[in-house]
N, C-alpha and C positions, 0 to 999 in steps of 0.2 A: 504494500500500500504506500503510494508516494504522495497522494493528495493530503496535504497537511490538514485540510478541513475535516477529513475523516477521523483524525485523532483528536480533534477538538470538539466534535459534536457532543459526545457523551462526557459529562463532567462527573468524575468519581470523587469520592470524599478525599479532600486534600489534607495537608498537615502531616505531621510526623507519624509514620506507620508504627503501630504497636508491634512489640516484639512477638514474632510468630511462635506460638506454642505448639510443640510437636508431641507432647505426652497426652495420653488418653485422659479425658475428663470423666472417667468412670464408664462402666459397661452400659450397654443399651438397656433401657428400662423394659419391663415386661408387665403388661396388665392383661390378665386373663388370656395369655398366649399372644397378645399383640405387642410386637416389638416397636419401640419408638426411642428417639433421642430426646434428651432433656433440653431445656432452654439454653443452657451454657454450651452444649454440644452443637446445637443448631447455629448459634451465634458464631461459634468458632469456625464452623464450615463456611458460613456466609462470609466471614472476614477473610478467610484464606482465599476464597474464590475472587472476592473483590480486590484484594491486594495483588493477586496474579493479573487481574484485568488492568490494574493501574500500571504494573510493570510492562505488560504487553503493549499497552497504549503508548507508553513512552518509547518503546522500541519499534513502534510501527507495525506490530503484529496484531492479528485479528482474533486469534484463537481464544485467548483469555477473556476477551470481551464477550464473545458468544457463550463461553462456559459460565461466566458470572451471570449472564442474563437468564440462562436456563435454570441455574441453581436458585437464583432469586425468585424465579417464577414458581418452581416446584415447592419451595419452602414457604412462599407467600400465598399459595392458593390450594395446596393439597391435591393438585392434579396428579393423575396416574401418569407414569412415564409414557405410556402409549398415547395418552391424550396430549401431552406436551409435544411429542414427536409429530402428531397429526395436526397441530395447531396451524391455522393459516392466517395470513395477514388480515383477511376480511373478518376473522373471528374476533378481532380486538375491537370492542365498542368503546372508544375513547374520546368521543365527541363531548361537546359542552354538556355538563350534568350527567355524562355517562361514565360509569366506572365498572365495566364487567367484561367477561370473556364468554364466548359461546363455544361449548364443547360439542363437537360433532360425534355422535354415536360413541358414547363412552361404554363402559362395561354393560353388557346386556343390551347393547344398541340403544342405550338411553341417552338422549341429547338434553342439554340444559345450560343454564347460565351460572357463572361463578362471579360473585361480586368481588371487586378488588379495591384496595385502598388508594388514596391519592398518590402516595409515594411510588407504588408500583406502576400506576398509570403514567406518571411522568417519565419513569425509566423506560417503559415500553414505547412511549412516543419518541423519546430520544433514540432508542434502538432502531425504530423504523426510519428516522431521519438519517441515522448512521448508515443503514442498509441502502438508503436512496443514494447517498454520496458514493457508496461503493458500486453503484450501478446494478444492484440486485433487484429482481422483480418484486413488486409489491401489490400484485393483483389480489383480488379477493380469495382466489384459490391457490395462491403461491404460499409455500411453506414458510413459516416464520424462521425456523432454524435450518440453515443450509451450510454445507461445507464445500470443499473442492470437488467432492464426489456426488454432490447433490443433497437432497433433503436428509437431515439427520434421522436415523432410525432409533427405535427404542433401545436397541443394543448399544448404539453409539452413546446415547445419553446415560445409560447405565454405567458404561465404562468411565465416563467423565466423573460421575458422582463417586464411583468406586475409587478412582485415582485420588481424589481429594480426601476421602475417608481414610485411605491407607496412609496418605501423607501425614494425617493427623493422629494416626493410631486408633481410629474409631471404627475401623472396618471389622465386621464379623461375617464369616462366610455365609452367603445367601441372605444377608440382612442389610440391605443397603438402600436402594432407591425407594421401595415401597414403604420403608420405615419412615421416610420423610412425610408421606401422606398421613401416617398414623401420628407422627409428631405434630403436624399441623392440627389434626383433629383434637388431640389431647390438650394442646395449648389453647385452641379456640374454646373448647368446653370449659376450661379452667377459668376463663375470663368472666363469664356471666352464668355459667351452669345452664345454658339454654340448648337442649338437645335438638330442638327444631331448627335452630340456626345451623348447627353442625350437620344435621341431615340435609338441609338445603344446599349448603356449600359443598358437601361431598356428593350430592345428587343420589342419595340412597333412596330407593323406591320405598322401602319399609323402614320404619323407625327402629325395628328390631336390630337392624344392621348397625345402628348408631349407638345402641344402648351400651355396648362394650366400653365406650369412652366415658361413661358415667361411673365406672368402677373406680373407687377411690384408691389412691396409692398410699403407701406407708407414710410418706411425708405429709399427706393431707390428714391422715388419721392422727399423726403426732401433733399437728397444729391444733386440731379440734379438741384433743383431750388434755391439752395443757391447762393446768389450774383447775381441773375438774374436781368439784366438791371442796376446793380450798376456800 
């Protein structure tokens, strides 16, 4: 990439980079058989990807920028990896007063919308502008994530996430990308304890599929029994 505009379109967090932590932040949590990462682990993953994007941007490379965008998307929406791979530019509804994504035929061929926050909306709009500068197609049916060999596959995204998890010492065999979806659900439920919101965001047809995230963790129990009968 030689066009300087391409490296200036996306503004990543500036300032002194925090010292990269390489040791594990504890093992993946398990709630009723559901594996998920805790808040510190997700933040560590996001920071590692963002810092790599900053480095690649300075060097004129595009790989880290794409990787940060897909990890940002997965951790901020709870999308399945197949849904992220299938996401098209036209599925981003980012107009005035719009903050959502349209998922085409998710699990069980169920389509639906996922609401996103303003921060992710800004990053996605910047990412589209960056892609435009690179000359990438932005039609409604053009894939959001593409590389030199074409649209990223689910396997390609899995390998990206796996790479960062291994770098951070957080990888467990067979427990990587989908654990990000569970992590999103657990964190979302912990905010307001609203299962309907979690159900809608994950696009579960039945609330029964969502109930697993209502299981309390040991940390939650400890907080609630502090000072009991004192």
